[in-house]
N, C-alpha and C positions, 0 to 999 in steps of 0.2 A: 209647948212641945216643939223641939227643933227637928228639922228634916234630917233624915239619915244621910250620912256622908258616904262617899264612894272611895274606893282604894284603887290605886294604879300601881302595877308592878312593871318596872322598866328593866329590860334585860339586854345586855350586850355580850354576845358570845363570840369568842375567837377560837382558834384551833386548839389551844391548850388552856384556855382560861374562860371564866364566866364572871361577869360583874352584874350587880343588881342594885336597885334602889326601890324602896316601898314608900309610896306617898299616900297620905290621906287628903282627900279633896273635900272642901266645904267652903266656908266663907274665906278661908285661907288655905294655901297648899302647905302641908306639913310633912317633912320627911320623917318617917318612923324608923327606918333602918336602911343600912347599906352594907354591901359586902362583896366578897369575891372569892372564887375558887381558882387557885393558880396551879399550874403544872398538872393539869388533868391528863391522866394516862402516862405520866412520867414519874420518875423517882422523886420523892420529896414533895408530894402535893401539900398545899396549905389551904385551909378554909378560914376566912376572916369575916366576922360580922360585927358591926357597930350599931347599937340602938340609939335613938334620940335621947334616951334618959341616961346615957353614959355607959351602959353596960357593954362589954366587949367579949367576944369569943374568938379564940384562935386555936384551931385544931390542926394537927399534923398527923393524919391517919396513916396507919401502917398498911402498906400495900404488899401483898404476897404474890 
């Protein structure tokens, strides 16, 4: 039975953006996902997420 691994979420926040990466720690450091939210509080915000398995999400939410 292997020891449980830990996860680390790294966040970099600016005035109108937020970037993140999620890592799984074990015998090797593995990036599970990364993404960013841009134009927070402004018109035309964008949320982008990329997973290690190749899946991607890009959302442009409507702000009223």
